[in-house]
C-alpha positions as CSV (number, residue, x, y, z in Angstrom):
1,M,3.7,-2.7,-4.3
2,Q,4.2,-1.6,-0.7
3,A,1.1,-0.5,1.2
4,P,1.2,3.2,2.3
5,K,2.5,3.9,5.8
6,A,-0.3,4.1,8.5
7,T,-0.7,7.5,10.0
8,R,-2.4,6.0,13.1
9,P,-1.5,2.7,14.9
10,D,-3.3,-0.1,13.1
11,W,-3.2,-3.3,15.2
12,D,-4.9,-5.3,12.5
13,R,-2.2,-4.4,10.0
14,L,0.6,-5.1,12.5
15,F,-1.1,-8.5,13.2
16,E,-1.4,-9.2,9.5
17,I,2.4,-8.7,9.1
18,A,3.1,-10.8,12.1
19,V,1.0,-13.7,10.8
20,G,3.4,-14.6,8.0
21,Q,6.4,-14.3,10.3
22,A,5.5,-16.5,13.3
23,G,4.3,-13.5,15.3
24,Y,7.4,-11.3,14.8
25,V,7.7,-7.9,13.2
26,T,10.7,-5.6,12.7
27,T,10.8,-2.0,13.9
28,K,10.4,-0.8,10.3
29,Q,7.4,-3.0,9.8
30,A,5.8,-1.8,13.0
31,A,6.4,1.8,11.9
32,E,4.6,1.0,8.6
33,A,1.6,-0.1,10.7
34,G,1.8,3.2,12.7
35,Y,3.8,2.0,15.7
36,S,6.7,4.1,16.8
37,T,9.4,2.6,19.1
38,H,7.8,4.7,21.9
39,L,4.4,3.1,21.4
40,L,6.0,-0.4,21.1
41,R,7.7,0.2,24.5
42,K,4.2,0.9,26.0
43,H,2.9,-2.4,24.5
44,I,5.9,-4.2,26.0
45,Q,5.1,-2.7,29.4
46,A,1.5,-3.7,29.0
47,G,2.6,-7.3,28.2
48,R,1.2,-7.4,24.6
49,V,4.6,-7.3,22.9
50,T,8.1,-8.6,23.7
51,R,11.5,-7.6,22.3
52,P,13.6,-10.7,21.9
53,Q,16.3,-8.9,19.9
54,R,17.2,-5.4,19.0
55,G,14.9,-4.2,16.2
56,I,12.6,-7.3,16.4
57,Y,9.3,-7.6,18.4
58,R,7.0,-10.5,19.0
59,L,3.2,-10.3,19.5
60,V,2.7,-12.4,22.6
61,H,-0.6,-14.0,21.6
62,F,1.0,-16.0,18.9
63,P,1.7,-19.7,19.7
64,V,5.3,-20.5,20.0
65,G,6.6,-21.8,16.6
66,E,9.1,-24.6,15.8
67,H,11.9,-22.5,14.3
68,E,11.6,-19.1,16.1
69,E,15.4,-18.5,16.3
70,L,15.5,-18.8,12.5
71,V,12.7,-16.3,12.1
72,T,14.5,-13.7,14.2
73,A,17.8,-14.3,12.3
74,W,16.0,-13.9,8.9
75,L,14.2,-10.7,10.1
76,W,17.5,-9.4,11.4
77,S,18.9,-9.8,7.8
78,E,16.0,-7.5,6.6
79,R,14.6,-10.7,5.0
80,A,17.5,-10.8,2.6
81,G,19.2,-13.8,4.2
82,V,18.6,-17.5,3.5
83,I,19.1,-20.2,6.1
84,S,21.9,-22.4,4.9
85,H,24.8,-24.8,5.6
86,Q,24.5,-26.9,8.7
87,T,21.2,-25.2,9.8
88,A,19.6,-26.0,6.4
89,L,21.0,-29.5,6.6
90,S,19.2,-30.0,9.9
91,L,15.9,-28.5,8.5
92,H,16.1,-31.0,5.6
93,G,16.6,-33.8,8.2
94,L,19.8,-34.9,6.6
95,S,22.5,-36.4,8.8
96,D,22.9,-36.2,12.6
97,V,24.2,-32.6,12.5
98,L,23.0,-30.6,15.5
99,P,24.0,-27.0,14.7
100,T,24.6,-24.8,17.7
101,Q,24.5,-21.7,15.6
102,V,22.2,-20.4,12.9
103,H,24.0,-20.4,9.5
104,L,22.7,-17.6,7.3
105,T,23.8,-16.7,3.8
106,L,23.5,-13.0,3.0
107,P,23.8,-11.5,-0.5
108,A,27.3,-11.1,-1.8
109,S,26.7,-7.3,-1.9
110,W,26.5,-7.4,1.9
111,L,30.1,-8.6,2.3
112,H,31.4,-5.1,3.1
113,R,28.6,-3.9,5.3
114,R,29.4,-3.2,8.9
115,L,26.9,-5.3,10.8
116,R,26.2,-5.9,14.4
117,V,25.7,-9.7,14.2
118,P,23.6,-11.2,16.9
119,T,25.1,-13.9,19.1
120,G,24.6,-17.3,17.6
121,I,24.5,-16.4,13.9
122,V,27.2,-17.4,11.5
123,L,27.3,-15.4,8.3
124,H,28.1,-16.6,4.8
125,H,28.0,-14.4,1.7
126,A,26.8,-15.5,-1.7
127,D,23.9,-14.9,-4.0
128,V,21.3,-17.6,-3.7
129,P,18.9,-17.6,-6.7
130,P,15.2,-18.2,-6.2
131,E,15.4,-21.7,-7.7
132,E,17.9,-22.7,-5.0
133,R,15.5,-21.7,-2.2
134,C,12.7,-23.5,-0.4
135,W,10.6,-22.5,2.6
136,F,10.3,-24.0,6.0
137,G,7.3,-22.3,7.5
138,P,8.0,-18.5,7.4
139,V,11.8,-18.7,6.5
140,P,13.6,-19.4,3.3
141,A,16.4,-22.0,3.3
142,T,18.7,-23.4,0.6
143,I,17.4,-26.5,-1.3
144,G,19.0,-29.9,-0.5
145,S,21.6,-29.8,-3.4
146,R,22.7,-26.3,-2.6
147,T,22.9,-27.1,1.1
148,L,25.1,-30.2,0.5
149,S,27.3,-28.2,-1.9
150,D,27.7,-25.4,0.7
151,C,28.5,-27.9,3.4
152,A,31.1,-29.6,1.2
153,K,32.8,-26.3,0.4
154,D,32.7,-25.2,4.0
155,S,34.5,-28.4,5.2
156,L,31.7,-30.1,7.1
157,S,33.1,-33.2,8.8
158,P,33.4,-36.1,6.2
159,E,31.3,-38.4,8.4
160,L,28.3,-36.0,8.5
161,L,28.7,-34.9,4.9
162,R,28.8,-38.6,3.7
163,Q,25.8,-39.4,5.9
164,A,23.8,-36.5,4.6
165,A,24.5,-37.3,1.0
166,Q,23.7,-41.0,1.4
167,Q,20.4,-40.1,3.1
168,A,19.5,-37.7,0.4
169,L,20.2,-40.4,-2.3
170,R,18.3,-43.1,-0.4
171,R,15.2,-40.8,0.0
172,G,15.3,-39.9,-3.6
173,L,15.8,-36.2,-2.8
174,L,18.8,-35.8,-5.0
175,S,20.5,-37.7,-7.8
176,R,24.2,-38.5,-7.7
177,S,24.9,-35.9,-10.5
178,E,23.8,-33.2,-8.1
179,L,26.5,-34.1,-5.6
180,A,29.7,-33.2,-7.5
181,D,31.0,-30.9,-4.7
182,V,30.3,-33.6,-2.1
183,E,32.1,-36.2,-4.2
184,T,35.2,-33.8,-4.5
185,A,35.2,-33.1,-0.8
186,L,34.9,-36.8,0.1
187,E,37.5,-38.0,-2.3
188,P,40.4,-37.9,0.2
189,F,38.2,-39.8,2.7
190,G,37.2,-42.8,0.7
191,G,34.5,-41.2,-1.4
192,L,30.7,-41.3,-1.1
193,A,30.1,-45.0,-1.3
194,E,29.3,-46.9,1.9
């Protein structure tokens, strides 16, 4: 159940929201804590808040987190997105992939929405059920098997895909039966075996 909207600015409530999101809040969340955009601008001028992206604010007293660019991407998606594909592969520590963009899977129902996508975000559309999600700090990501399947279907380079699958098998993160899409994708390139 959603807490009632604050009628006066409530810093403790704003802080409580920010705690679970690496120090970030959305405009909507700030409004629920009684902070209008006008009041947020005053806090920006006073140096208590920054605005790293349209509609997203950061309380400056929070220590810098490890995956802040992922938090802002997730908040931009109204917390409906899931970190996926190469970005999730990197979070899981599988392969030498170094994504230069944040891959975010939005619900399939968002496919026809007109969105102003922030620079550096690559969108995918699919419904990711709860059992195919895990958490890295404050952001959800696809689990290893879903991540590898998504990468296989999205034509990740065969070398990186093979490396990721082999690492997952060696570490006992996945069984070979969970890699059907990877096996199919790698068939023309000599398969999964080393």
